[in-house]
N, C-alpha and C positions, 0 to 999 in steps of 0.2 A: 262525486264529492262526498255524498252521504255514505257511499261504500267505503271510502278511505277513512272516515271518522269512526266507522264501526270497528275498523281494524286496530284502533288505538285503545288498548286495554291497560288496566293497572298492572298487569304482569308483563308488560313490554320491556322491562329491564330498567325503567326509570325509577328513581327513588325520590319521594316527596320529602319536604322538610320535616313533616311529622314522623316519617319513618326514621329519619336520622336521629331525632330526639329520643325516639323509642329505643333505638339500638344503644345510644349513649347511656340511657337510664338502665338498660339491662346489663350493660358492661359494668356500670358503677355498682349495681347491686351484686353482680358476680364477684367483683374484687372485694367488696365489703364482706361477703360471705367467706372469703379466703384470708381474712385478716390474721388469723392465727399462723397460717403458712408464711405470710409476708413478714410478720413479726419475728417468727422463728428464724427466717432467713437473715433478717437484719441483725439479730443477736449473734447468730453464727458468724456473719460477716464482721461485726464489731469485734468479736473475740479473735478472729483471724487477723484483723487489722492491728489489734493490740500486740499480738504475738509477733507480727511482722515488724512492728516498730522496735521491738527488743532485739531482733536478730539482724536487722538491716544496718550495714556499716555506714557511718557518716561519710560524706563527700567533702573534701577539702578544696577550696577554690583559691588559686593563686592568680593575681592580676598584675600585669606589667604594662605600663604605658610608655611609649617613646615617640619622640618627634623626629621627623626626617627633614633635613634641609639639604637640598640638592641643587647646587648652582651649575647647571650644565650648559648654559648659553655661552656661546663663544664670544670672544670679545674684545672689542674696544681697544684698550691699551695693549692687548697682546698681539695686535696685527704686526707690529714691528718685529716681535719675537719670532712669529711664524715665518716672516720673510727672511730673517737672518738664519734661522735654523734650516730653511729650505736649501740654503747654499751647501749644506752638508748632507742633503738627502734625508732630513729628519722632519717629523711633524710634531708640533707641540700640543696637539689636541685642540679642544675647545670647539670642535665641529661635530661632535657626536650627538648633541641634542638630547641626551638622555639614554638612548639605546634601549636594549631589551629589558632592562631592570629599572625603568623609571616609573614613577606614579604608582597606580594600583597593582602593577605587576609584582610589587614587593609583597603584597598579601598572598599571592599565589606561591611566591618563593618560600614564605614562612610555612606553608603546608605541603611543600614538595617532599618527595620521598628521600632524596639525597640529604636534605637539611635535617629532616626528622631522624633519619638513621645516624647521621653524624652526631647529633645531640645524644642519641641513645648510647652510642659507643664512647661517650666522654666519661672519664672516671671522676667520681666524687667521693667524698668522705662521709658515709652515712652509717650511723649506728656503730661508730668506731672502726669501720672497715673501709678500705679503699676498694671500690667496685664501680663498674659502669652503671649507667642509668638503666641499661637493658637488664642487668642482673637484678637491680632493685625492682624493676617492673615485673620480672619473673617471680621475685620473692613475695610481693604483697598480693599478687594475683594467684599465688599458690600453684604455679605451673609445675613446679618440681613434684608435687604430690600427684598431679595428673599424669606426669610423664614417668613415674616410678616403675610402671609395669611395661614400659616400652624401651627395649635395649638401645634403640637408635637415639631416642630423645633424652634419656636420663643422663647421657654423657655430654650433652650440648651445653656449652658455656660461652660467655662473652667477657673474657678477662680484660683488664686494663692493658693498653699497649698492643692489643691484638692487631695483626695486619689485615686490613679489610680486603685486600686483593687476594688473600689466601683462604677466604671463606669457602666452605663447602656449599653445595647446592641446598642442603638441608638448612644450614645457617642462614643463607639468603632467604629461603622460604619463610623461616620463622621470623626474621626481621621484617619481611613483607607483611606477615600477619599482624605483627605489633604495630607497624606503620598504619595499616588500614584501620585497626581498632582505635588507635590514638586519635587519628584525624576524625573518625566518626563519633567517638564517644567522649574524648577527653580534651580536645583542642578546639578553641574558637578564636578566630582572628577577624577583626573588623576595624574600620575607621570610625572614630568617635563622631566625627563630623566630616561630610564629604568636602566641605570647603577648607578644612584644615588638614595638615599633614601629620596628625597625631594618630597613632595606631595602637589599638588595645589587643593584647594577647592574654587569653584566659585559659588556664589549665585546670581541669577538675579531675580529681582522682581520689581513690580511697586511701592514699598514703600522702601524708602532709609533706614529707621531705621530697617525694617525687614531684609533686605539684610545683613546689618552689624551685627546685633545681632545674626541672625540665623547662619551665618558663624562662628562667635566666639564661640557661645554656643555649636554648634554641635561638633566642634573640641575639646572643653574642655570636653564635655560629653564622647566622644569616648576615649580621652586620659585617663581620670580617670578610665573608664571601662577596657581599655586595660592594664593599669599599675596594677590595682587591680587583674585582672585575671592572669597576668603573674607572679605576686609575691605572690599569695594567699598561695601556699604551704610553701614557705620560711617564710612568715609572721606568719603562724600558728606555724612553728617550733620555731621561735624566741619567740613567746608568751608562748609556753610550757616551753622552757628553762628558760625564765624570771620568770615564776611562780615557777618552781622548785628551782631556785636560791633564790627567796624571801622566800620560805618556809624553805629551809635548813638554810638560814641566820637567820631566826626567831628562829629555834630550836637551832642553835649554840649560839645565844645570851642567850637563856634560860639555856643552859648548862654552859655557863660562869658564869651566875648569880648563878646557883645551886652550882657550885664548890666553889664560894666565900662564899655562905651562909653556907655550911657545915664546911668550915674552920672557920667561925665566931662562929658557935655553939660549935665546939671543937677546940679551938685554940691550946691547948697542950694535944693531946690525949695520954692516957696511953699506952705505948708501949706494955704492957702485954695484952691489949684488942684490938686485930686486927679487931674485928667485927666493931669497931667504924670507921675504915677507909674504909669499904666497900662502903657506899653511895658515898663518895668522889671519890673512884676509878671507880665506875660505871659511874659517871658523866664525869670523865676524859676520859674514853674510848669513850663515846658518843661524847665528845668534839673533840677528835682527828679524829674520823670517819666522823663526820659532817664537820670538817675543810677540810679533804681530798676530800670529795664529793663536797663541795662548790668550791674548787679550780678547779676541773675538769669541773664542770658545768659552772662556769664563763668562763673558757677557751673555752668550746664549744659554749657558748652564744656569745662571741665576734666573733668567727669564723662564726657562723650563721648570725650575723649582717653583716659581710663582704660579705658572700654569697648573702644576701638579697640586699645589695647595688650593687653587681655585676650583679644580675639578673634584677634589676629595669631598664626598658628601659627609655631612655631620649627622650622626645618629646619637641623639641625646636622650638618655633614660630619664623619665619624669618620675615615675612611681615604681619602686621595687616591691615584690611580695615580701612581707615581713611576718615572721613567726610570732605568735601563733596565727595561722591562717583562718579565714572565715570558714566556719563549719556548717554544712547543711545536713540536717538529719530529720527523719520522720518522727515527730513528737507523738506521745501516747494518745493525747486527745485527737490529734489529726488522724492518726491511724484508726482509732475507734470510729470516728465520724465517717471517714472514707470507706471503712469496712461495712458499716451499717448501710450507707447509701448504695454501695456496690451490691451487697446482698439483696436488699429490698428491690432495687431496680432490676437486677437480674431475674428475680422471681416474677416480678410484674411482667417483664418482657416474655418470659416463658409461658405465663398464664394467658397473656394476650394472644400469643401464637396458637396456643391450645384452643382458646375460645374461637378464634378465627377459623381454624380447621374444622372445629365441631360444627359451626354454622354453615360452612361450605358443604360438608358432608350431608347435613340435614336438608339443605336446599336441593 
């Protein structure tokens, strides 16, 4: 036991509280001795911060809020409509329960590549010129200047009315770059409250018109796609029933005309010649059958229209971005303060590393 105690020495690697305070005091004294360097770094940082506040472009923020009301539950009074329509091999919907585009999936749809690219290819009137949002994005990001020395890129354009299916591989690639950049740096989509169906879309960019137009067009593009997708089946059913109703009504009108024509041909048929009544009787049977069918189809058509209205989601815009937009920029005082702090902290970190390495080498 005595032998073990002899082996415990002050140099065994353990540091006492006194040693800690001594090192802190030495470090403090060391930094005080370097106050001129720290001050100089702070002044240089403040100068750079002031310069940066002059050259940094402001960022314009466009916010758009909209509420989604989506009645997807099937239902109730539509049971009879579904039963009647099933006689014709049709479904009036009401059983899809929301599908793939219900709830929070709409947030993903707002940031999907197809929706963002569709918005970028939408023409707008900006600065007195009819151009797509993709061209406006190229303009204020000064891509034309960067592409001027590249023969393949300098001829690239995205003109209004361009056919998306005829894009070259290079055009697709550039749109992909724009999409990733916008989703990462310019677009933010979130629910204001998880319990509510109010969605906030925020677009930040260095161009005021782009921020405003892109927010509005993106929401409109997604709204149209969302509504078309949700009501596609019911819309098809309405179109089929409408076509049937129109066709039967046409045949019914022909039958009415035919009955009248046969009566005109034989206004006083001979009772002894029953064969003369057969054409009129045939037309009368067709008339009654078509009349009954038309009544049922019109009934189903009206019920299908009710189902379509019930399944059509309501997307109501609450707040539009209004010019002038909110502008975020780096103020002169803020730039100077941040520059001084960055310069001073950077030098202190450098001196700390230098002091640590110096102590390690001496030990």
